[in-house]
DRENPA-3360 file (N, C-alpha, C; in nm, 2 decimals, always signed):
BEGIN
1 = MTPSAERV = -1.78/+4.17/-0.41/-1.82/+4.24/-0.29/-1.96/+4.28/-0.30 ~ -2.03/+4.29/-0.18/-2.16/+4.34/-0.18/-2.16/+4.49/-0.16 ~ -2.27/+4.56/-0.21/-2.27/+4.70/-0.19/-2.31/+4.75/-0.05 ~ -2.22/+4.71/+0.05/-2.25/+4.75/+0.18/-2.18/+4.88/+0.22 ~ -2.26/+4.97/+0.28/-2.20/+5.10/+0.31/-2.10/+5.09/+0.42 ~ -2.08/+4.98/+0.48/-1.98/+4.96/+0.58/-1.84/+4.96/+0.52 ~ -1.84/+4.94/+0.38/-1.71/+4.95/+0.31/-1.66/+5.09/+0.29 ~ -1.75/+5.19/+0.32/-1.73/+5.33/+0.28/-1.68/+5.41/+0.40;
9 = AAVIVNYN = -1.58/+5.50/+0.37/-1.54/+5.60/+0.47/-1.58/+5.74/+0.41 ~ -1.68/+5.81/+0.46/-1.72/+5.94/+0.41/-1.62/+6.04/+0.47 ~ -1.57/+6.13/+0.39/-1.48/+6.24/+0.43/-1.55/+6.37/+0.39 ~ -1.58/+6.45/+0.49/-1.65/+6.58/+0.48/-1.55/+6.69/+0.52 ~ -1.54/+6.79/+0.43/-1.46/+6.91/+0.47/-1.55/+7.02/+0.52 ~ -1.52/+7.06/+0.64/-1.61/+7.16/+0.70/-1.53/+7.30/+0.72 ~ -1.61/+7.40/+0.69/-1.56/+7.54/+0.72/-1.68/+7.62/+0.75 ~ -1.71/+7.63/+0.88/-1.83/+7.72/+0.93/-1.96/+7.68/+0.86;
17 = AGDYLLEC = -1.98/+7.55/+0.85/-2.11/+7.50/+0.78/-2.23/+7.49/+0.87 ~ -2.21/+7.51/+1.00/-2.32/+7.51/+1.10/-2.41/+7.39/+1.09 ~ -2.54/+7.42/+1.09/-2.64/+7.31/+1.09/-2.63/+7.22/+0.97 ~ -2.58/+7.28/+0.86/-2.57/+7.20/+0.73/-2.49/+7.08/+0.76 ~ -2.38/+7.09/+0.83/-2.29/+6.98/+0.86/-2.37/+6.87/+0.93 ~ -2.45/+6.91/+1.03/-2.52/+6.81/+1.11/-2.62/+6.73/+1.02 ~ -2.69/+6.81/+0.93/-2.78/+6.74/+0.83/-2.71/+6.65/+0.74 ~ -2.59/+6.69/+0.70/-2.51/+6.60/+0.61/-2.48/+6.47/+0.68;
25 = VRSLRDAD = -2.43/+6.48/+0.80/-2.39/+6.36/+0.88/-2.52/+6.27/+0.90 ~ -2.63/+6.33/+0.94/-2.75/+6.26/+0.96/-2.79/+6.18/+0.83 ~ -2.78/+6.24/+0.72/-2.82/+6.18/+0.59/-2.72/+6.06/+0.56 ~ -2.60/+6.07/+0.60/-2.50/+5.96/+0.58/-2.54/+5.85/+0.67 ~ -2.57/+5.88/+0.79/-2.62/+5.77/+0.89/-2.74/+5.70/+0.83 ~ -2.83/+5.78/+0.78/-2.95/+5.72/+0.72/-2.92/+5.63/+0.60 ~ -2.81/+5.66/+0.54/-2.76/+5.57/+0.42/-2.67/+5.46/+0.47 ~ -2.67/+5.44/+0.60/-2.59/+5.32/+0.66/-2.44/+5.34/+0.66;
33 = VVHIVVAD = -2.39/+5.46/+0.64/-2.25/+5.49/+0.64/-2.20/+5.48/+0.79 ~ -2.11/+5.39/+0.82/-2.06/+5.38/+0.96/-1.94/+5.47/+0.98 ~ -1.85/+5.48/+0.89/-1.73/+5.55/+0.91/-1.74/+5.69/+0.85 ~ -1.74/+5.79/+0.93/-1.75/+5.93/+0.89/-1.64/+6.01/+0.95 ~ -1.57/+6.08/+0.86/-1.46/+6.17/+0.91/-1.49/+6.31/+0.87 ~ -1.48/+6.40/+0.96/-1.50/+6.55/+0.93/-1.36/+6.61/+0.94 ~ -1.31/+6.67/+0.83/-1.19/+6.75/+0.84/-1.23/+6.89/+0.85 ~ -1.19/+6.95/+0.96/-1.23/+7.09/+0.98/-1.12/+7.19/+0.95;
41 = NASSDDSL = -1.14/+7.28/+0.86/-1.04/+7.38/+0.82/-1.05/+7.50/+0.90 ~ -1.03/+7.49/+1.03/-1.02/+7.60/+1.13/-1.15/+7.68/+1.13 ~ -1.26/+7.61/+1.15/-1.39/+7.68/+1.16/-1.39/+7.77/+1.28 ~ -1.47/+7.88/+1.28/-1.48/+7.97/+1.39/-1.62/+7.97/+1.45 ~ -1.71/+7.89/+1.39/-1.85/+7.88/+1.44/-1.85/+7.76/+1.54 ~ -1.97/+7.72/+1.58/-1.99/+7.61/+1.68/-2.02/+7.48/+1.61 ~ -1.99/+7.46/+1.48/-2.03/+7.34/+1.41/-1.96/+7.22/+1.47 ~ -1.84/+7.23/+1.51/-1.77/+7.11/+1.57/-1.83/+7.07/+1.70;
49 = SALRAADP = -1.85/+7.16/+1.79/-1.91/+7.13/+1.92/-2.05/+7.07/+1.91 ~ -2.13/+7.13/+1.81/-2.26/+7.07/+1.79/-2.25/+6.93/+1.73 ~ -2.16/+6.91/+1.64/-2.14/+6.78/+1.58/-2.10/+6.67/+1.69 ~ -2.01/+6.71/+1.77/-1.96/+6.62/+1.88/-2.08/+6.58/+1.97 ~ -2.16/+6.68/+2.00/-2.27/+6.65/+2.09/-2.38/+6.56/+2.02 ~ -2.40/+6.58/+1.89/-2.50/+6.51/+1.81/-2.46/+6.37/+1.77 ~ -2.33/+6.35/+1.74/-2.28/+6.22/+1.69/-2.14/+6.20/+1.73 ~ -2.11/+6.16/+1.86/-1.98/+6.14/+1.91/-1.89/+6.04/+1.83;
57 = AVIVVETG = -1.96/+5.96/+1.75/-1.88/+5.85/+1.68/-1.81/+5.91/+1.56 ~ -1.84/+6.03/+1.51/-1.78/+6.09/+1.40/-1.63/+6.12/+1.43 ~ -1.54/+6.08/+1.34/-1.40/+6.11/+1.36/-1.37/+6.26/+1.32 ~ -1.33/+6.34/+1.41/-1.30/+6.48/+1.37/-1.15/+6.51/+1.36 ~ -1.11/+6.56/+1.25/-0.97/+6.60/+1.23/-0.97/+6.75/+1.22 ~ -0.91/+6.81/+1.32/-0.89/+6.96/+1.31/-0.75/+6.98/+1.24 ~ -0.76/+7.04/+1.12/-0.64/+7.05/+1.04/-0.55/+7.15/+1.09 ~ -0.59/+7.25/+1.17/-0.51/+7.35/+1.22/-0.49/+7.47/+1.13;
65 = GNFGYGGG = -0.57/+7.47/+1.02/-0.56/+7.59/+0.93/-0.66/+7.56/+0.82 ~ -0.67/+7.66/+0.73/-0.76/+7.64/+0.61/-0.68/+7.60/+0.49 ~ -0.68/+7.47/+0.46/-0.60/+7.42/+0.36/-0.68/+7.40/+0.23 ~ -0.79/+7.46/+0.21/-0.87/+7.44/+0.10/-0.94/+7.31/+0.10 ~ -1.02/+7.29/-0.01/-1.10/+7.17/-0.01/-1.02/+7.04/-0.03 ~ -0.93/+7.04/-0.13/-0.85/+6.92/-0.15/-0.75/+6.89/-0.03 ~ -0.70/+7.00/+0.02/-0.61/+6.98/+0.14/-0.69/+6.92/+0.26 ~ -0.81/+6.97/+0.28/-0.89/+6.91/+0.38/-0.92/+6.77/+0.36;
73 = VNRGVLAA = -0.96/+6.73/+0.24/-0.99/+6.59/+0.21/-0.86/+6.50/+0.24 ~ -0.75/+6.55/+0.19/-0.63/+6.47/+0.21/-0.60/+6.44/+0.35 ~ -0.62/+6.54/+0.44/-0.60/+6.52/+0.58/-0.70/+6.43/+0.65 ~ -0.83/+6.45/+0.60/-0.93/+6.36/+0.65/-0.91/+6.21/+0.61 ~ -0.87/+6.19/+0.49/-0.84/+6.05/+0.45/-0.74/+5.98/+0.54 ~ -0.64/+6.05/+0.58/-0.54/+5.99/+0.67/-0.60/+5.93/+0.80 ~ -0.72/+5.98/+0.84/-0.78/+5.93/+0.96/-0.89/+5.83/+0.93 ~ -0.92/+5.80/+0.80/-1.02/+5.71/+0.76/-0.98/+5.56/+0.80;
81 = PAGADVLL = -1.06/+5.48/+0.84/-1.03/+5.34/+0.88/-0.96/+5.27/+0.76 ~ -0.86/+5.19/+0.79/-0.79/+5.12/+0.68/-0.87/+5.02/+0.61 ~ -0.97/+4.97/+0.67/-1.06/+4.87/+0.61/-1.16/+4.92/+0.51 ~ -1.17/+5.05/+0.50/-1.27/+5.11/+0.40/-1.20/+5.11/+0.27 ~ -1.26/+5.04/+0.17/-1.20/+5.04/+0.04/-1.25/+5.14/-0.06 ~ -1.36/+5.22/-0.01/-1.41/+5.32/-0.10/-1.42/+5.45/-0.01 ~ -1.38/+5.56/-0.07/-1.39/+5.69/+0.00/-1.51/+5.77/-0.06 ~ -1.59/+5.83/+0.02/-1.70/+5.91/-0.03/-1.67/+6.05/+0.01;
89 = VCNPDLTI = -1.63/+6.14/-0.08/-1.59/+6.27/-0.06/-1.72/+6.36/-0.06 ~ -1.74/+6.45/+0.04/-1.86/+6.53/+0.05/-1.84/+6.67/+0.09 ~ -1.91/+6.76/+0.03/-1.93/+6.89/+0.09/-2.02/+6.88/+0.21 ~ -2.01/+6.98/+0.30/-2.09/+6.97/+0.42/-2.24/+7.02/+0.40 ~ -2.26/+7.08/+0.29/-2.40/+7.14/+0.27/-2.48/+7.06/+0.17 ~ -2.47/+6.93/+0.19/-2.55/+6.84/+0.10/-2.61/+6.73/+0.18 ~ -2.72/+6.68/+0.14/-2.78/+6.56/+0.20/-2.78/+6.45/+0.10 ~ -2.76/+6.33/+0.15/-2.75/+6.21/+0.06/-2.88/+6.13/+0.07;
97 = EPVAVKAM = -2.94/+6.10/-0.04/-3.06/+6.01/-0.03/-3.02/+5.87/+0.02 ~ -3.10/+5.80/+0.09/-3.07/+5.67/+0.15/-3.01/+5.57/+0.06 ~ -3.05/+5.56/-0.06/-3.00/+5.46/-0.15/-2.87/+5.50/-0.23 ~ -2.83/+5.63/-0.22/-2.73/+5.69/-0.30/-2.60/+5.62/-0.29 ~ -2.56/+5.59/-0.17/-2.42/+5.54/-0.14/-2.42/+5.40/-0.20 ~ -2.52/+5.31/-0.18/-2.52/+5.18/-0.23/-2.52/+5.18/-0.39 ~ -2.59/+5.28/-0.44/-2.60/+5.29/-0.59/-2.46/+5.32/-0.65 ~ -2.38/+5.40/-0.58/-2.25/+5.43/-0.63/-2.16/+5.31/-0.61;
105 = LTALDADP = -2.17/+5.24/-0.50/-2.10/+5.12/-0.48/-2.13/+5.01/-0.59 ~ -2.26/+5.00/-0.62/-2.30/+4.90/-0.72/-2.24/+4.94/-0.85 ~ -2.23/+5.07/-0.89/-2.17/+5.11/-1.01/-2.02/+5.07/-1.01 ~ -1.95/+5.09/-0.90/-1.81/+5.06/-0.90/-1.79/+4.91/-0.91 ~ -1.87/+4.83/-0.84/-1.86/+4.69/-0.84/-1.89/+4.63/-0.98 ~ -1.98/+4.69/-1.05/-2.02/+4.64/-1.18/-1.92/+4.67/-1.29 ~ -1.84/+4.76/-1.27/-1.74/+4.80/-1.38/-1.60/+4.82/-1.31 ~ -1.52/+4.72/-1.32/-1.39/+4.73/-1.26/-1.30/+4.85/-1.31;
113 = ELGIVGPR = -1.33/+4.90/-1.43/-1.25/+5.01/-1.49/-1.29/+5.14/-1.42 ~ -1.41/+5.15/-1.36/-1.45/+5.27/-1.30/-1.36/+5.30/-1.17 ~ -1.30/+5.41/-1.17/-1.23/+5.45/-1.05/-1.30/+5.55/-0.96 ~ -1.38/+5.64/-1.03/-1.45/+5.74/-0.96/-1.59/+5.74/-1.01 ~ -1.69/+5.76/-0.93/-1.83/+5.77/-0.97/-1.90/+5.88/-0.89 ~ -1.97/+5.97/-0.96/-2.04/+6.08/-0.90/-2.19/+6.06/-0.91 ~ -2.27/+6.11/-0.82/-2.41/+6.10/-0.82/-2.48/+6.21/-0.91 ~ -2.61/+6.20/-0.92/-2.69/+6.31/-0.97/-2.70/+6.41/-0.86;
121 = IDNTDGTL = -2.67/+6.54/-0.89/-2.68/+6.64/-0.78/-2.79/+6.73/-0.82 ~ -2.89/+6.75/-0.73/-3.00/+6.84/-0.75/-2.98/+6.96/-0.65 ~ -3.03/+7.08/-0.70/-3.03/+7.20/-0.62/-3.15/+7.18/-0.52 ~ -3.16/+7.27/-0.42/-3.27/+7.26/-0.32/-3.40/+7.28/-0.38 ~ -3.41/+7.35/-0.50/-3.54/+7.37/-0.56/-3.58/+7.26/-0.65 ~ -3.50/+7.15/-0.66/-3.53/+7.03/-0.74/-3.48/+7.04/-0.88 ~ -3.41/+7.15/-0.92/-3.35/+7.15/-1.05/-3.22/+7.08/-1.05 ~ -3.18/+7.04/-1.17/-3.05/+6.97/-1.18/-2.93/+7.06/-1.17;
129 = YPSARIVP = -2.83/+7.02/-1.09/-2.70/+7.08/-1.10/-2.61/+7.00/-1.19 ~ -2.56/+7.06/-1.30/-2.48/+6.98/-1.39/-2.35/+6.93/-1.34 ~ -2.35/+6.82/-1.27/-2.23/+6.77/-1.21/-2.14/+6.69/-1.30 ~ -2.19/+6.64/-1.41/-2.11/+6.56/-1.50/-2.07/+6.65/-1.62 ~ -1.94/+6.65/-1.65/-1.90/+6.75/-1.75/-1.79/+6.69/-1.84 ~ -1.76/+6.77/-1.95/-1.65/+6.74/-2.04/-1.53/+6.83/-2.00 ~ -1.41/+6.80/-2.05/-1.31/+6.89/-2.05/-1.32/+6.97/-2.18 ~ -1.35/+7.10/-2.18/-1.39/+7.17/-2.30/-1.26/+7.20/-2.39;
137 = GPFDALGH = -1.29/+7.20/-2.52/-1.19/+7.25/-2.61/-1.17/+7.40/-2.60 ~ -1.08/+7.46/-2.68/-1.06/+7.60/-2.66/-1.18/+7.69/-2.70 ~ -1.25/+7.66/-2.80/-1.37/+7.74/-2.84/-1.48/+7.73/-2.73 ~ -1.51/+7.61/-2.69/-1.61/+7.59/-2.58/-1.57/+7.66/-2.45 ~ -1.44/+7.65/-2.42/-1.39/+7.71/-2.30/-1.40/+7.86/-2.31 ~ -1.37/+7.92/-2.42/-1.37/+8.07/-2.44/-1.52/+8.11/-2.43 ~ -1.61/+8.04/-2.51/-1.75/+8.08/-2.51/-1.81/+8.07/-2.37 ~ -1.78/+7.96/-2.30/-1.84/+7.95/-2.17/-1.78/+8.05/-2.07;
145 = AFLGLIMP = -1.66/+8.08/-2.08/-1.59/+8.17/-1.99/-1.66/+8.31/-1.99 ~ -1.69/+8.36/-2.11/-1.74/+8.50/-2.12/-1.89/+8.50/-2.14 ~ -1.95/+8.42/-2.22/-2.10/+8.42/-2.24/-2.17/+8.36/-2.12 ~ -2.10/+8.27/-2.05/-2.16/+8.20/-1.94/-2.19/+8.30/-1.82 ~ -2.12/+8.41/-1.82/-2.15/+8.51/-1.71/-2.29/+8.57/-1.72 ~ -2.33/+8.59/-1.85/-2.46/+8.66/-1.87/-2.56/+8.58/-1.94 ~ -2.52/+8.47/-2.01/-2.61/+8.39/-2.09/-2.58/+8.24/-2.05 ~ -2.62/+8.19/-1.93/-2.58/+8.06/-1.89/-2.63/+7.95/-1.97;
153 = RNRFTRRY = -2.73/+7.97/-2.07/-2.78/+7.87/-2.15/-2.72/+7.87/-2.29 ~ -2.61/+7.94/-2.31/-2.55/+7.95/-2.44/-2.49/+7.81/-2.48 ~ -2.47/+7.80/-2.61/-2.44/+7.66/-2.67/-2.30/+7.61/-2.62 ~ -2.21/+7.70/-2.59/-2.08/+7.66/-2.54/-2.09/+7.60/-2.40 ~ -2.16/+7.67/-2.31/-2.19/+7.63/-2.18/-2.27/+7.50/-2.17 ~ -2.36/+7.49/-2.26/-2.45/+7.37/-2.27/-2.36/+7.25/-2.30 ~ -2.27/+7.27/-2.40/-2.19/+7.15/-2.43/-2.09/+7.12/-2.32 ~ -2.03/+7.22/-2.26/-1.94/+7.19/-2.15/-2.00/+7.12/-2.03;
161 = RMLDVDQS = -2.13/+7.17/-2.00/-2.20/+7.11/-1.89/-2.29/+6.99/-1.92 ~ -2.28/+6.95/-2.05/-2.35/+6.83/-2.09/-2.51/+6.85/-2.07 ~ -2.56/+6.97/-2.09/-2.70/+6.99/-2.06/-2.79/+6.93/-2.16 ~ -2.74/+6.89/-2.28/-2.83/+6.84/-2.38/-2.83/+6.68/-2.39 ~ -2.76/+6.62/-2.29/-2.76/+6.47/-2.28/-2.87/+6.43/-2.18 ~ -2.91/+6.31/-2.19/-3.01/+6.25/-2.10/-2.95/+6.23/-1.96 ~ -2.99/+6.31/-1.86/-2.93/+6.30/-1.73/-2.98/+6.19/-1.65 ~ -3.07/+6.11/-1.71/-3.12/+5.99/-1.63/-3.05/+5.87/-1.67;
169 = VARRVDWI = -2.94/+5.88/-1.76/-2.87/+5.77/-1.81/-2.73/+5.77/-1.75 ~ -2.68/+5.66/-1.69/-2.55/+5.65/-1.64/-2.45/+5.65/-1.76 ~ -2.34/+5.71/-1.74/-2.24/+5.72/-1.85/-2.10/+5.75/-1.80 ~ -2.00/+5.73/-1.89/-1.87/+5.78/-1.85/-1.85/+5.92/-1.90 ~ -1.78/+6.00/-1.82/-1.76/+6.14/-1.84/-1.61/+6.18/-1.82 ~ -1.58/+6.30/-1.85/-1.44/+6.34/-1.83/-1.41/+6.37/-1.69 ~ -1.51/+6.44/-1.62/-1.49/+6.46/-1.48/-1.63/+6.49/-1.41 ~ -1.63/+6.48/-1.28/-1.75/+6.50/-1.21/-1.73/+6.60/-1.09;
177 = SGACFAIR = -1.83/+6.66/-1.05/-1.82/+6.76/-0.94/-1.76/+6.70/-0.82 ~ -1.67/+6.78/-0.75/-1.61/+6.74/-0.63/-1.70/+6.76/-0.51 ~ -1.82/+6.81/-0.53/-1.92/+6.82/-0.42/-1.95/+6.69/-0.35 ~ -1.96/+6.58/-0.44/-1.98/+6.45/-0.38/-1.94/+6.35/-0.49 ~ -1.86/+6.25/-0.45/-1.82/+6.14/-0.54/-1.76/+6.03/-0.46 ~ -1.76/+5.91/-0.51/-1.70/+5.79/-0.45/-1.58/+5.76/-0.53 ~ -1.47/+5.72/-0.47/-1.35/+5.69/-0.53/-1.29/+5.57/-0.46 ~ -1.23/+5.48/-0.54/-1.17/+5.36/-0.48/-1.05/+5.41/-0.40;
185 = RELFDRLE = -1.04/+5.36/-0.28/-0.93/+5.40/-0.19/-0.79/+5.37/-0.25 ~ -0.78/+5.26/-0.32/-0.65/+5.23/-0.38/-0.61/+5.33/-0.48 ~ -0.71/+5.38/-0.56/-0.68/+5.48/-0.66/-0.64/+5.61/-0.60 ~ -0.72/+5.65/-0.50/-0.69/+5.78/-0.43/-0.55/+5.78/-0.38 ~ -0.51/+5.66/-0.31/-0.37/+5.65/-0.26/-0.27/+5.65/-0.37 ~ -0.30/+5.58/-0.48/-0.20/+5.58/-0.59/-0.18/+5.72/-0.65 ~ -0.29/+5.80/-0.66/-0.28/+5.93/-0.71/-0.22/+6.03/-0.61 ~ -0.20/+5.98/-0.49/-0.15/+6.07/-0.38/-0.25/+6.18/-0.35;
193 = GFNEDYYM = -0.38/+6.15/-0.36/-0.48/+6.24/-0.33/-0.50/+6.36/-0.42 ~ -0.56/+6.46/-0.36/-0.58/+6.59/-0.43/-0.44/+6.66/-0.44 ~ -0.43/+6.74/-0.55/-0.31/+6.83/-0.57/-0.34/+6.95/-0.49 ~ -0.27/+6.98/-0.38/-0.30/+7.09/-0.30/-0.25/+7.22/-0.35 ~ -0.19/+7.22/-0.47/-0.17/+7.35/-0.54/-0.30/+7.42/-0.58 ~ -0.41/+7.34/-0.59/-0.54/+7.39/-0.62/-0.60/+7.42/-0.48 ~ -0.60/+7.54/-0.44/-0.66/+7.58/-0.31/-0.81/+7.56/-0.31 ~ -0.87/+7.61/-0.41/-1.02/+7.59/-0.43/-1.04/+7.59/-0.58;
201 = YLEEVDLC = -1.13/+7.50/-0.62/-1.18/+7.49/-0.76/-1.08/+7.42/-0.85 ~ -1.14/+7.34/-0.94/-1.07/+7.26/-1.04/-0.98/+7.15/-0.98 ~ -0.98/+7.13/-0.84/-0.91/+7.02/-0.79/-0.97/+6.89/-0.83 ~ -1.10/+6.88/-0.85/-1.16/+6.76/-0.90/-1.13/+6.74/-1.05 ~ -1.12/+6.84/-1.12/-1.08/+6.83/-1.26/-0.94/+6.77/-1.27 ~ -0.85/+6.82/-1.19/-0.72/+6.77/-1.19/-0.72/+6.62/-1.14 ~ -0.79/+6.59/-1.04/-0.79/+6.45/-0.98/-0.85/+6.36/-1.09 ~ -0.96/+6.39/-1.15/-1.02/+6.30/-1.25/-0.93/+6.29/-1.38;
209 = TRARGAGA = -0.86/+6.39/-1.41/-0.77/+6.38/-1.53/-0.65/+6.29/-1.50 ~ -0.60/+6.30/-1.38/-0.49/+6.21/-1.34/-0.54/+6.07/-1.32 ~ -0.66/+6.05/-1.28/-0.72/+5.92/-1.27/-0.73/+5.85/-1.41 ~ -0.78/+5.93/-1.50/-0.80/+5.88/-1.64/-0.66/+5.85/-1.70 ~ -0.56/+5.93/-1.66/-0.42/+5.90/-1.71/-0.37/+5.78/-1.65 ~ -0.42/+5.74/-1.53/-0.37/+5.61/-1.47/-0.45/+5.49/-1.51 ~ -0.55/+5.51/-1.61/-0.62/+5.40/-1.66/-0.76/+5.38/-1.60 ~ -0.80/+5.47/-1.51/-0.93/+5.46/-1.45/-1.04/+5.54/-1.52;
217 = AIGYEPAA = -1.16/+5.49/-1.53/-1.27/+5.57/-1.59/-1.35/+5.65/-1.48 ~ -1.41/+5.75/-1.53/-1.50/+5.84/-1.44/-1.64/+5.81/-1.48 ~ -1.73/+5.79/-1.38/-1.87/+5.76/-1.41/-1.96/+5.86/-1.35 ~ -2.08/+5.87/-1.41/-2.19/+5.95/-1.36/-2.30/+5.85/-1.34 ~ -2.36/+5.84/-1.21/-2.46/+5.75/-1.18/-2.59/+5.82/-1.12 ~ -2.69/+5.83/-1.21/-2.81/+5.91/-1.17/-2.90/+5.83/-1.07 ~ -2.87/+5.70/-1.05/-2.95/+5.63/-0.95/-2.91/+5.67/-0.81 ~ -2.80/+5.73/-0.80/-2.75/+5.79/-0.67/-2.79/+5.94/-0.68;
225 = RVVHVGGV = -2.85/+5.99/-0.58/-2.90/+6.13/-0.58/-2.86/+6.20/-0.45 ~ -2.81/+6.32/-0.46/-2.79/+6.41/-0.35/-2.85/+6.54/-0.37 ~ -2.88/+6.61/-0.27/-2.93/+6.75/-0.28/-2.83/+6.84/-0.22 ~ -2.79/+6.94/-0.29/-2.68/+7.03/-0.26/-2.72/+7.18/-0.24 ~ -2.70/+7.24/-0.13/-2.73/+7.38/-0.11/-2.63/+7.46/-0.20 ~ -2.50/+7.44/-0.18/-2.40/+7.50/-0.26/-2.36/+7.64/-0.20 ~ -2.23/+7.66/-0.19/-2.17/+7.79/-0.16/-2.18/+7.83/-0.01 ~ -2.22/+7.73/+0.08/-2.23/+7.77/+0.22/-2.10/+7.82/+0.28;
233 = STRQLPYR = -1.99/+7.75/+0.24/-1.86/+7.80/+0.29/-1.80/+7.90/+0.20 ~ -1.81/+7.89/+0.07/-1.74/+7.98/-0.02/-1.80/+8.12/-0.03 ~ -1.93/+8.13/-0.01/-1.99/+8.26/-0.01/-1.95/+8.35/+0.11 ~ -1.89/+8.29/+0.21/-1.84/+8.37/+0.32/-1.72/+8.46/+0.28 ~ -1.65/+8.42/+0.17/-1.54/+8.50/+0.11/-1.56/+8.51/-0.04 ~ -1.67/+8.57/-0.09/-1.70/+8.56/-0.23/-1.60/+8.61/-0.33 ~ -1.53/+8.73/-0.30/-1.44/+8.78/-0.40/-1.31/+8.71/-0.39 ~ -1.27/+8.66/-0.27/-1.15/+8.58/-0.27/-1.17/+8.45/-0.35;
241 = MLAEHHRS = -1.29/+8.39/-0.33/-1.32/+8.27/-0.41/-1.32/+8.29/-0.56 ~ -1.37/+8.41/-0.60/-1.36/+8.44/-0.74/-1.22/+8.44/-0.79 ~ -1.13/+8.51/-0.71/-0.99/+8.51/-0.74/-0.93/+8.37/-0.75 ~ -0.96/+8.29/-0.65/-0.91/+8.16/-0.64/-0.95/+8.07/-0.76 ~ -1.08/+8.09/-0.80/-1.13/+8.02/-0.92/-1.04/+8.05/-1.04 ~ -1.01/+8.18/-1.07/-0.94/+8.22/-1.18/-0.79/+8.18/-1.17 ~ -0.74/+8.18/-1.05/-0.60/+8.13/-1.04/-0.60/+7.98/-1.07 ~ -0.70/+7.91/-1.03/-0.70/+7.76/-1.05/-0.71/+7.73/-1.20;
249 = VMRWWWSS = -0.79/+7.81/-1.27/-0.81/+7.80/-1.42/-0.67/+7.82/-1.48 ~ -0.60/+7.92/-1.44/-0.47/+7.95/-1.50/-0.37/+7.83/-1.47 ~ -0.38/+7.78/-1.35/-0.29/+7.67/-1.31/-0.32/+7.54/-1.39 ~ -0.45/+7.52/-1.41/-0.50/+7.41/-1.49/-0.45/+7.42/-1.63 ~ -0.47/+7.54/-1.69/-0.43/+7.56/-1.83/-0.28/+7.53/-1.84 ~ -0.20/+7.58/-1.75/-0.05/+7.56/-1.76/-0.02/+7.42/-1.75 ~ -0.08/+7.34/-1.66/-0.04/+7.20/-1.64/-0.09/+7.12/-1.76 ~ -0.19/+7.16/-1.83/-0.24/+7.08/-1.94/-0.20/+7.12/-2.08;
257 = HPGRKRIF = -0.11/+7.22/-2.08/-0.05/+7.27/-2.21/+0.10/+7.28/-2.20 ~ +0.17/+7.17/-2.21/+0.31/+7.17/-2.20/+0.38/+7.22/-2.33 ~ +0.51/+7.24/-2.32/+0.59/+7.27/-2.44/+0.56/+7.41/-2.50 ~ +0.56/+7.41/-2.63/+0.55/+7.54/-2.70/+0.41/+7.61/-2.68 ~ +0.31/+7.53/-2.64/+0.18/+7.60/-2.62/+0.18/+7.70/-2.51 ~ +0.28/+7.69/-2.42/+0.29/+7.78/-2.31/+0.33/+7.92/-2.35 ~ +0.37/+7.94/-2.47/+0.40/+8.08/-2.52/+0.27/+8.17/-2.51 ~ +0.15/+8.10/-2.51/+0.03/+8.17/-2.51/-0.02/+8.21/-2.36;
265 = APVIAFGL = +0.07/+8.17/-2.27/+0.03/+8.19/-2.12/+0.00/+8.34/-2.10 ~ +0.07/+8.44/-2.15/+0.04/+8.58/-2.12/-0.10/+8.61/-2.17 ~ -0.14/+8.56/-2.29/-0.27/+8.59/-2.34/-0.38/+8.53/-2.26 ~ -0.36/+8.40/-2.21/-0.46/+8.34/-2.12/-0.47/+8.41/-1.99 ~ -0.36/+8.46/-1.94/-0.36/+8.53/-1.81/-0.43/+8.66/-1.83 ~ -0.41/+8.73/-1.94/-0.48/+8.86/-1.96/-0.63/+8.83/-1.98 ~ -0.67/+8.73/-2.05/-0.81/+8.70/-2.07/-0.88/+8.67/-1.94 ~ -0.81/+8.59/-1.85/-0.86/+8.56/-1.72/-0.88/+8.68/-1.63;
273 = SIRFILAV = -0.78/+8.77/-1.64/-0.79/+8.90/-1.57/-0.91/+8.98/-1.61 ~ -0.94/+8.98/-1.74/-1.06/+9.05/-1.79/-1.18/+8.98/-1.74 ~ -1.18/+8.85/-1.74/-1.30/+8.78/-1.70/-1.33/+8.80/-1.55 ~ -1.22/+8.80/-1.47/-1.23/+8.82/-1.33/-1.30/+8.96/-1.30 ~ -1.26/+9.06/-1.37/-1.32/+9.19/-1.35/-1.47/+9.19/-1.39 ~ -1.50/+9.12/-1.50/-1.64/+9.11/-1.55/-1.72/+9.03/-1.44 ~ -1.66/+8.93/-1.39/-1.73/+8.84/-1.29/-1.77/+8.92/-1.17 ~ -1.67/+9.00/-1.12/-1.69/+9.09/-1.00/-1.80/+9.19/-1.04;
281 = AVRLIRR = -1.80/+9.25/-1.16/-1.90/+9.35/-1.20/-2.04/+9.29/-1.20 ~ -2.05/+9.17/-1.26/-2.18/+9.10/-1.27/-2.23/+9.07/-1.13 ~ -2.14/+9.03/-1.04/-2.19/+9.00/-0.90/-2.24/+9.12/-0.83 ~ -2.17/+9.23/-0.85/-2.21/+9.36/-0.78/-2.34/+9.40/-0.84 ~ -2.36/+9.39/-0.97/-2.49/+9.43/-1.03/-2.60/+9.35/-0.98 ~ -2.58/+9.22/-0.97/-2.69/+9.13/-0.93/-2.72/+9.15/-0.78 ~ -2.63/+9.20/-0.70/-2.66/+9.23/-0.57/-2.74/+9.35/-0.55;
% end
């Protein structure tokens, strides 16, 4: 297959993203993406009316409620054209560089084992957002969870976020950020999409883990680049999102620690409760 963007169906989840949504769609058009689906999680702003006026060809799916990120993607995919064999999942507050989509397609076509590939993600100031990560062991997870709140460059966080590896080199990773990634449609369907038990956060960790369990590899492709504002939707409900993050971590721990290991669940829950309180305190102080 040729790396034609006509093979791609982009699925964007929108929640009050305003003009950012329009910029995201424009960047996808500049990258030659023909099929664009916007799954709207009951936005209350004018983003949908503005989108329909700016680009009537976009397929809009009004979900009828806020089903979280994974739930929005799942509903959007149902409206994606059947002929698209690759899905490009996107946050609404990012812009895609013109060659990014074809670079991800090229990576998928070059390696049949790759099921999911994520681009390099940069912040708006040009700094790298660490989108390629490992699934941390217990010590790295503990160190990152607590030291990461006040010392983001600590060695546990650096290892977890792969900050000491060459970010200009394509590689296989444990998981990639859900802000933007390409996934084979067949694999997404086989996995039955995102697990909607994860309302927000860690849904991409779960998806990538299940993909690897199904025999697919996860790739990071720096030749594809996107710029991400980050937090446009989630910062509208910051403390609820903090709570959802910690709930998702607990859910992830439970699902990945079967059998006797679950006797430690009360300890993990207590630790996450303490971390949530600290995270709220740090946020209030920084404000």
